[in-house]
N, C-alpha and C positions, 0 to 999 in steps of 0.2 A: 504494500500500500504506500502511496506517496506521502511525502513529508507534510503535505498540505491537508491531510485528512483531519477531520474535526472531531471524530467520535472518540471519547475517552474510553479507557479500558472498562469492560463491563464486569470485571471481577476484582476482588481485592486480594487475590492470591499473592501478588508480588509484595504487597504491604504486610501480609501476615506471615509469610514464610521466606526463608532464605533459599538460595539455589540448591541447597541440600534437601529441601522439603521439610526441615524442622522449623518450628515457630521461632523466628528470630527475636521476637520481643522478650522471650525468656532470658536470652543472653543480655539484652539491654537492661532488663530489670535487675539482673545480678550486678551489672556494672554500675548502675545508678545507686544501688544499695551500697556497693563498695565505696562510691564517692561520698555518700552520707557519712560512712564510718571515717573516711579520710578527713572530711570536714570537721567532724567531732574531734579527731586527733589533733588537727591543726589548731582548733580553738583551745584545747587543753594545753597544747605546747605553748601557744602565744600567751595565755594567761599565766602559765608557770614562769615565763621569762620576763614578763612585764606586768606590773600591777595596774597599768593604765590600758591594757590591751582590750579588755571587755568593757569598753566605755562608749557612750554615744559619739565622742570625738573621733575615736578610732573607726567607728562605723561610717561616719561622714567622710573621712579621708580615704577609706577603702573604696567607697563609691566614687569619690572624686578622682582618684588615681586610675580606676579601672573602667570608668564610664565609656570613654571613646573606644577603648580596646574591645570592650564587651559589645558595643554597637556594631563594630566592624566584624565581629565573630558571627553575627546572625546571618548576613548574606553568604559568608564563607561556608557556614554550615550547609546551606542548600547547594552550593556549588560542589562541595566535597561529596554530598549525598548522591550526585549524579556522576561521581568518579572523576571530577576535574579539580583544579586548584586555581587560586588567584593569589599570587605573591606580591601584587602591586597595591594591595590595600593601604598600607601605610604611606606609600609614595603619593597615592591619590589624596590622602589626608593632608600631606604637606603641600601638594600642588593647589588644592582648593583654598587652603589657608593663605598661600602666597598670592593667589588671584584676588581673594577678598581683601587682603591687606593692601595690595597695590592699588586696587580701585578705590578703596576708602581713602587712602592717602592722596589720591588724585582728585578727590572732591566728590566722588559718588556717594550717594546715601548708603548707609550700612545695609539696608534691605535690598537695594539693587545689587550691591556687591555680593550679597549672599546668593541672590538668584543666579547671577553669572557663575558663581562658584559651583552651584548645583548643576548648572548646564554643562560646565567643564567636566564634572563627574560623569554625566550622562554620555558625553562624547568619548571620554576615556574608556568608560565601560563598553560602549559600542565598538570601539577599536578592538578591545580584547575579544568581544563577542564575535565580530566578523572574522578575526583570524582563527579563533578556536572553532566556532560553530559552522561557519561557511567555508573557510579555507581548509579546515580539518587539521590544523597544526597542533602540536602537543601544547596543552595549556601551561605546563611548567616552563617550557621554553618561551612561549609568548609572554607570560606575565613576568618572567625574569627580565625580558627585554623592556617591557613597558614600565617595570619598576625603575629601571635606570632612566628611561625616557622621561617619565613624569618628574623625577627628581631633577633632571637636567633642565627641563622647561621651567620648573619652579625657581631654579637658581638664576635663569635668564630673566624671568619676570621680576624677581625680587633679589637683585645682586647683593644687597647688604644683608649680613647675617640675620639681623632682627629689625623689624619695623614696628614701632609702637602703634598699638591699635586699641584705643580706649574710648569706645562710644559710651557716654555717660549712662544712657538708659539701660545698658546691658552689662554693666560692671558687676552686678550681683551674681551673674552666671559663673559658677566655678569658684566663687569667693565665699558665699554664704549658702547654707542649706535652704531647702524649700521651707517657707514659713510654717512654724508649728511642728517641724520634723527635724530629723538629723539626716535627711536624704539629699544627696547632691542632685542637681538638676539632670546631669547626664545619666546618673544611675536610675533616676525615675523614668527617663525616656527609654533607657534600655529595658527595664522591666515591662513597660507598656508595649514596646516593640516585640519583646519576647513572647508576650501573650498573643499578639497578632500572628507571629510566625508559628507558634504552636498550633493555632487553629488552622492555618494554611497547610502546614506539613502533615498534621495528624487527623484532620477532619474534612479535607476537601479532595476533589478529584485531582487537582494539581499536585497535592502532596503524594497521592498514590502514583501519579505519573512520574514524580521525581524518584521515588523508590524503584519503580519499574526500570527507568533509564539507568539507574545506578547498578541494578542487578544484571540486566540483560538489555543493552541499548538496541541491539538488532531486533530482538523480539518486541521491544517497546515500539520500535518504528513500525513493524508490521501489524501491531495492535491498533494503530491509528493515532499514536501519540506524536505530536509535532516536536520531535526531538531537537532539531536544529533551532527552531523558534524558541523553545524553552531554554536551551543553552544560551542563546543570544540574550534573551530577556533577563536571565539571572546575572549575566555579566553587566548589563546596563544597570540593573537594580543595585548591584554591588558598587558600581562607580558612584551612583547617586548617594547611597547610604554612607559610603566612606567619605564623600565630599561633605555630607552633613556632619559626620564625625569631625572632619577637619574644621568646620565652622565652630563647633562647640569647643574644640581644642584651642582654637585661636582666641575665642572669647574668654575662655578660662584663664589663659595666660596674658590676656590683654595685649597681645603682640602676635605678629606673623613672622615666620621664619621658614626659609626654603628647606631647612633640615628638620623641620618638625616631624616627629614620629619615626625618625630613623631607627631601624631595628625592631620596631613594634610588630612587623609582619610575622616574625618568628613567635612572638608571644600570642598573637591571634591564632596562628596555626596550632600552637601547642594547646591552647584552650579548646579549640574545636575537636582535636583528636583526643585530648584527655577527657573530654566530655562523652566519649564513646562513639563518636562518628567514625565509621569505617573508612580508612584511606582508600579502600577498593570501591567504595560507593554502596548505596542501597540500604544502609543501616545507620540509625542515629536518632536522637531525640533532642528537642529544645530543652527539656528539663536537665538532661545531662550536661549541656553546654552552660546552662545557668549555674548548676552546681560547680562546674569547673571554674567559672568566673569567680564565684565566691571563694573557692578554695585558693586559687592563685592570688587573688587580691588579699585575702586574710594572711596567707603565708608571706607575701611581700611586706605587708604591714608589720607582721611580727618580726621579720628579719630587720626591717628598718628601725624598729624600736630597740632592737638588740645592737644597733649600730654596725650591722654587717655591710660591707662594701658592696656597691652596685655590681662590681665584677663577679663577686661570689653569688649574688642573686641571679645573675645571668646563667651561672652554672646550674643553679636549681631549675631555672626555666628549661635549659637544655636537657636536663635529666628527665623532667616531666614530659618533654617532647619525645624522648626515646621510649619512656615507659608507655606513653599513650599510643605509640605506633606498634610496639612489640606485644604488649599484653593483650589488648582486645582484638588484635588482628592476627594473632598467631595461628588460631584455628583455621581461618580463611586462607592464610598463606600456605599452611601445610596441605590443605585440600587442593589448592591450585597446583602445588608442586606434584602431588600424587596424580592429578589429572594429566599433567604434562608428561610424567613418567609413563603412564599407561598409554598415552597417545604415541610416545616415542617408541 
């Protein structure tokens, strides 16, 4: 069936079972239960090392530090679900902030500058989508290229390392919590978006299509799913959402920098994979990613209060990335190896 077919799959077998025929949600439930135990362990560890760890102030700063990273993890979750990757997320964050900062300093209103930044995100996401979905190029190679491209364009647009950006009406974003709470604005936006993503992934035909594409893209194609269109749309959505994260990041710091977000792409990938999303596609939940965000944010805050150097914290992030790839995907990797051996 052609790629323009409109009929969604009429069964939910892809969403309910893995390619081995066993219910995949059992494995997800076990992984999420393990994440809950890890979160409890992190909270116990943090409270034992610092008397101020379990306080509203720590809660606020955890959300403040993780908000934009968490927001970028949501579209990446869907992209990894279909067996692809986007390593340009943090570079788009930096590019959108640079565009907004440059336009604001040039006399544009802050709202118009934000609109152009979001448009840049859509264009950058469309570039990734065309190269991956239409040209059929490997997503890892494409997004490594656009990672460098976006960062280079940001440096051309905003050659000075940092441009002050202080719109008086928006200075409270990232500086104070939402009134009456200890919740940072970016964290509140993340939780709202996570709820929307959970509905889309777990309760709609589009979500079932994403699972089907991740498990068997050829079968999904013949089932009438618009595989190329969905791939393209996910990359555009990723570009726009990462640009939005860049706007929040810029407002939080009251300044724009072409180097904003450098290295955050690894943290975003680590969170998605640590949340139980299969690197092979077709398996994952929004709840797992939310738990991973809270765990990583709490652990980073605990280490910061212990005065652990950022370089050591990066080692922890790298270790989480390795664990999140090896542990939940080991069974699938062994199954694929056995299949290749039998075919050989």
